[in-house]
N, C-alpha and C positions, 0 to 999 in steps of 0.2 A: 502537580509539580510545575514549578516555574521554569520556563526555558532558560538556558544558559547561553549568553551571547558574549564571546570574547574573541578579539582579533578577527572579526568577520566570520566566526564559526557559530552556527546556531545548532544547539543540541536539545532535542525534545524527546522524552520518553512518555508514551501514552499507554495506559493499561485499561483493559476491560475484562469483565466477567460476564459471560453469556450462557444461557441454558443451551444444552445440546452436546454434540460430539465434536471432537477435533476435525473429523472428516467434513461434517456439516459446515463448520466455521471456515475451513479451508476452501470449500466449494464456493462460498459467498465471496471470500477475499480474492480468489483466483478468477472470478467471473468479471473481467474488466468491462465488458460491454454492458453488464448489469449495473455498474456503479451509478449511472445517471438515473436509473429508475428508483433507487432507494435513497438518493441524496441529490435531487435535481437542482437545488439552489447552489450547490458547490461544484458538482460534476456536470458541466454543460455538454461535453462531448467526450467519448471514450471508445476507442476502437483499436483492435489488434492489427498491427501492420505486418508482424512476423509471428507465427505460432510457437516457435521454440520446439524443444524435444519433448519426449513423453513426460518428463518431470516439469516442463515449462521453462527450462534453462534456454536462454536465447530469445524468449518471447519479447517482442517490442510492442509497446502500446503508445498511441498518440492520444494526448489528453488536452482538454481545455477546461480550466477550473477557475473558480471565482471565490474570493473570501469577502471580508468586510470592506476592503478597499475597492474603489470604483473602477477596476480594470480586470481584464481576463489574463490568465497565465496560460501560455501555449508551451507545452512541454511533452517529453517522452520519458518512458522508463524501459529499461531492459532488465529482465530477470537474469542475475549473474550466478546465483546459487539456489538450490532447492533441496529441501528435506521434506517434501510434501508427504503427508499433510501437516507436518509439525512446524513448518515455516519456510520462508524463502527470503532472499535478499534482492533488492532492486537497486539499480543505479539510475538516477534521474539526470536529464540534461535538457537544455533549452532555456526557457525563462526561469526554470526551477532546477537547481543542480544539487546533487547530494547522494547519500546512500541511506536506504531504509531497510531495516531488518525486522521482519515479522516472525514472532515466535508464538506457537500455540501449544498449550499443555492441558491435558484432561485433569480436572480436579473434581472428582465425584461426578455429579450431574451437570457440572459447569465446565466451560472452557476458559482458561486464563489466557488472554491474548495480550501480547506486549508488542508495541511498535516503537522501535528505537531509530530516530531520524537524526542524521547529522548533515 
């Protein structure tokens, strides 16, 4: 899907299908400090600054990321809603601002994962 850019708004919906259970997929996505180990070229630093409640709401993470452009982005996210393990919503701020909504759904032996970023 092509991103939509209009009036300074960027909207991207990414979708994946992975083998496993919703719980297994949620465990990977919720492991902030593990991000750099499975995608080190993009996630340079990732650490939790505030742990949040038992569902992760209120968790604040500090991140340094890099894409194809020759600079690093320093940003944070806060988990603002959680329906763990079926998804959660983050609010990003810093060099990167926006709202990201993760949704996970079991589909037989696979998990359908959707990330909706604005």
